[in-house]
C-alpha positions as CSV (number, residue, x, y, z in Angstrom):
1,M,108.0,68.1,86.1
2,I,110.1,68.4,83.0
3,L,110.7,65.2,81.1
4,L,113.9,64.9,79.0
5,Y,114.7,62.4,76.2
6,D,117.4,61.8,73.6
7,S,115.5,63.7,70.8
8,S,114.7,60.5,68.7
9,F,111.2,59.5,67.9
10,E,111.8,56.2,69.6
11,G,112.9,58.2,72.7
12,F,109.7,60.2,72.6
13,L,107.6,57.0,72.4
14,S,109.4,55.8,75.5
15,V,108.4,59.0,77.2
16,V,104.7,58.4,76.3
17,Y,105.1,54.8,77.7
18,D,106.4,56.1,81.0
19,C,103.7,58.8,81.2
20,Y,101.1,56.0,81.2
21,A,103.1,53.5,83.3
22,D,104.0,56.0,86.1
23,K,101.0,58.3,85.7
24,L,103.2,61.3,84.9
25,E,101.7,64.7,84.1
26,P,104.7,66.6,82.7
27,E,104.7,70.4,82.4
28,D,106.9,70.1,79.4
29,I,109.1,67.7,77.4
30,F,112.4,68.6,75.9
31,P,115.3,66.9,74.0
32,V,118.0,66.7,76.6
33,E,120.5,68.6,74.4
34,L,118.2,71.6,74.1
35,Y,117.1,71.9,77.7
36,Q,118.3,74.8,79.7
37,S,117.5,74.0,83.4
38,P,115.7,76.6,85.5
39,I,116.9,76.8,89.1
40,F,113.7,75.5,90.5
41,S,112.4,72.6,88.5
42,E,111.9,68.9,88.9
43,K,113.3,67.0,85.9
44,R,113.5,63.4,84.9
45,Y,115.4,61.8,82.0
46,I,113.5,59.0,80.2
47,P,116.0,56.6,78.6
48,T,115.0,55.2,75.2
49,Q,113.7,51.6,75.4
50,S,112.9,49.9,72.2
51,G,110.4,47.5,73.7
52,H,108.4,50.3,75.3
53,A,108.6,52.4,72.1
54,D,107.5,49.5,69.9
55,K,104.5,48.8,72.2
56,V,103.3,52.4,72.1
57,W,103.8,52.7,68.4
58,K,101.9,49.5,67.5
59,G,99.0,50.6,69.8
60,W,99.0,54.1,68.4
61,Q,98.9,52.8,64.8
62,K,95.7,51.1,65.5
63,K,94.1,54.4,66.6
64,L,95.1,56.4,63.5
65,S,93.3,56.8,60.2
66,R,94.6,54.6,57.4
67,K,96.2,57.4,55.4
68,L,97.7,59.1,58.5
69,K,99.6,56.2,60.0
70,Q,102.9,58.2,59.9
71,L,101.4,61.5,61.2
72,P,103.1,61.5,64.7
73,F,106.5,60.5,63.2
74,Q,106.3,63.3,60.6
75,A,105.2,65.9,63.1
76,H,108.0,64.9,65.4
77,L,110.6,65.4,62.7
78,S,109.7,69.1,62.6
79,G,111.5,69.6,65.9
80,E,109.3,72.6,66.5
81,P,109.2,74.0,70.0
82,G,106.4,72.4,72.0
83,I,105.7,69.6,69.5
84,E,106.3,66.9,72.1
85,M,103.6,68.1,74.5
86,K,101.2,68.4,71.5
87,L,102.0,64.9,70.5
88,L,101.5,63.6,74.0
89,Q,98.1,65.2,74.1
90,F,97.4,63.7,70.7
91,A,98.4,60.3,71.9
92,R,96.2,60.6,75.0
93,F,93.2,61.6,72.8
94,S,93.9,58.8,70.4
95,F,94.1,56.0,73.1
96,A,91.0,57.3,74.9
97,S,88.8,57.5,71.8
98,P,87.1,54.5,70.1
99,V,87.5,56.3,66.7
100,P,90.4,58.1,65.1
101,V,90.8,61.7,66.3
102,D,93.4,62.8,63.8
103,T,90.8,64.7,61.7
104,N,89.5,66.6,64.7
105,F,90.5,70.1,63.6
106,G,88.6,71.6,66.5
107,D,91.5,70.6,68.8
108,Q,94.4,73.1,68.5
109,A,97.0,70.5,69.3
110,I,95.9,68.2,66.5
111,L,95.6,71.1,64.1
112,D,99.2,72.2,64.9
113,I,100.4,68.6,64.5
114,R,98.7,68.3,61.0
115,K,100.3,71.6,60.0
116,A,103.8,70.6,61.2
117,A,103.5,67.2,59.4
118,R,102.5,69.0,56.2
119,R,105.5,71.3,56.4
120,V,107.8,68.3,57.0
121,T,106.3,66.4,54.1
122,Q,106.8,69.4,51.8
123,E,110.4,69.7,52.8
124,A,111.0,66.0,52.2
125,M,109.6,66.4,48.7
126,R,111.9,69.3,48.0
127,M,114.9,67.3,49.2
128,I,114.0,64.6,46.7
129,Q,113.7,67.2,43.9
130,F,116.7,69.4,44.7
131,V,119.4,67.0,45.9
132,R,122.4,66.9,43.5
133,F,125.1,64.2,43.9
134,Q,128.8,64.5,43.3
135,K,131.1,61.6,42.5
136,S,134.0,61.1,44.8
137,N,137.4,59.3,44.2
138,D,136.1,56.2,45.8
139,R,133.0,56.2,43.5
140,I,130.6,57.1,46.2
141,Y,127.9,59.6,45.1
142,F,127.8,62.3,47.8
143,S,125.2,65.0,48.5
144,G,125.4,67.5,51.4
145,V,122.2,69.3,52.4
146,S,120.8,71.3,55.3
147,P,117.0,70.9,55.3
148,R,114.8,73.0,57.4
149,Y,113.4,69.9,59.1
150,D,115.0,66.5,59.9
151,V,113.6,64.9,56.8
152,L,116.3,62.6,55.6
153,P,114.6,59.5,57.0
154,M,111.6,60.3,54.8
155,T,113.7,60.4,51.6
156,L,115.5,57.0,51.9
157,Y,112.9,54.9,50.2
158,H,113.1,57.2,47.1
159,F,116.9,57.3,46.9
160,K,117.3,53.5,47.5
161,N,114.9,52.8,44.6
162,R,116.1,55.6,42.3
163,F,119.8,54.8,42.7
164,A,119.8,51.2,43.6
165,D,122.9,50.4,41.5
166,Q,125.1,53.1,43.1
167,H,126.9,53.7,46.4
168,W,125.5,57.0,47.7
169,L,125.7,59.1,50.9
170,V,123.2,61.8,51.7
171,Y,124.5,64.0,54.6
172,D,122.5,66.5,56.7
173,M,125.2,69.1,57.5
174,K,122.9,71.0,59.9
175,R,122.3,68.0,62.1
176,D,125.7,66.3,61.4
177,Y,124.5,62.8,60.4
178,G,123.6,61.1,57.2
179,F,122.7,57.8,55.5
180,Y,125.0,55.6,53.4
181,Y,123.8,53.0,50.9
182,N,126.2,50.1,50.0
183,L,124.0,48.5,47.3
184,H,122.4,46.2,50.0
185,T,121.5,48.2,53.1
186,I,121.2,51.7,54.3
187,E,123.3,52.7,57.4
188,E,123.2,55.8,59.5
189,V,126.6,57.5,59.6
190,T,128.5,60.4,61.2
191,I,131.5,61.9,59.4
192,N,134.3,63.1,61.7
193,E,136.7,64.2,59.1
194,K,134.6,66.3,56.7
195,N,136.1,66.5,53.2
196,F,133.3,68.9,52.1
197,N,132.2,72.5,52.5
198,I,129.7,72.6,55.3
199,G,128.2,75.7,53.8
200,N,127.2,74.4,50.4
201,G,128.0,70.7,50.5
202,Q,130.7,70.8,47.8
203,L,133.3,68.0,48.1
204,S,136.9,69.1,48.6
205,P,139.0,69.1,45.4
206,N,141.3,66.3,46.7
207,V,138.4,63.8,47.0
208,V,136.4,64.7,43.8
209,H,136.4,62.2,41.0
210,E,138.4,63.4,38.0
211,E,135.3,63.2,35.7
212,E,133.0,65.2,38.1
213,A,134.0,68.7,36.8
214,S,133.3,67.8,33.2
215,Y,129.9,66.3,34.1
216,Q,128.9,69.4,36.1
217,S,130.0,71.7,33.2
218,M,127.9,69.7,30.7
219,W,124.9,69.9,33.0
220,Q,125.3,73.6,33.5
221,Q,125.6,74.1,29.7
222,Y,122.5,72.0,29.1
223,Y,120.5,74.0,31.7
224,K,121.7,77.2,30.0
225,N,120.7,76.1,26.5
226,I,117.2,74.9,27.3
227,T,116.4,78.2,29.1
228,I,114.1,80.4,27.0
229,R,115.3,83.9,27.9
230,E,112.3,85.6,26.5
231,R,110.0,83.8,28.9
232,L,111.9,84.3,32.2
233,N,109.8,84.8,35.2
234,L,112.0,85.0,38.3
235,K,109.1,85.3,40.8
236,C,107.4,82.1,39.5
237,H,110.8,80.4,39.3
238,K,111.5,81.1,43.0
239,N,108.0,79.9,44.0
240,H,108.7,76.5,42.5
241,M,112.4,76.4,43.4
242,P,113.0,78.4,46.6
243,K,116.2,80.3,46.6
244,R,117.5,78.7,49.8
245,Y,118.1,75.4,47.8
246,W,120.1,77.0,45.1
247,I,123.4,76.6,46.8
248,Y,123.1,72.8,46.4
249,L,122.1,72.9,42.7
250,T,124.9,72.3,40.1
251,E,122.9,74.3,37.5
252,K,122.6,77.3,39.9
253,R,126.2,77.6,41.0
254,G,127.4,81.1,40.4
255,T,124.0,82.6,39.3
256,K,123.8,85.0,42.3
257,G,120.1,85.2,42.2
258,K,119.7,85.2,38.5
259,L,118.2,82.4,36.3
């Protein structure tokens, strides 16, 4: 049996609930939009039910170590092939054990989950470090990014506290959704009419605030002036600031691989 769900973490928790409630033993679990149906396969779609998901999550939290409460959520954000079955196995181990099993590195599924969660956490930190905002005509600070993993939900606490007095919108161009902060709450949004370049996240000239170009120019000049040319180390620089993020950085625009 193949189980399908809507790709959300809440949807996955609903799958876990149904596996216990209906005694299901799935061969695999897929987000419905990624599933390519074989001719001979039994499949079942599990709808997301908040009540079921909440019950599973509260129970699972009690079974996790204090510092690893978000481990399943972080690993799920990786979206890596097969992560759902590993998480289901992890859930079953957790609920069956009287003590936390999240440090049992002898189990391959748990080890893979820990590694996936670490990769997601690292990507979230890089998003926090390398996001650059542009001011639009309507005074919303916009940033378009394409992170390797679905990490925007992990960055919201930082952005809300760091830019509490500004309207901002961080948009994941790869997954076509983002989060907008209106000085009070954060809302998930999808932009149908995209007034930005989906390749590098740059706002279209007709929606950029008139002061934005001068601020970008000043920032680029500052970056250039503080660089000590005699001490350039491109290899070290790329280790700390991977080149795949350069297209989003104001100070890197037009460098073409140079410092």
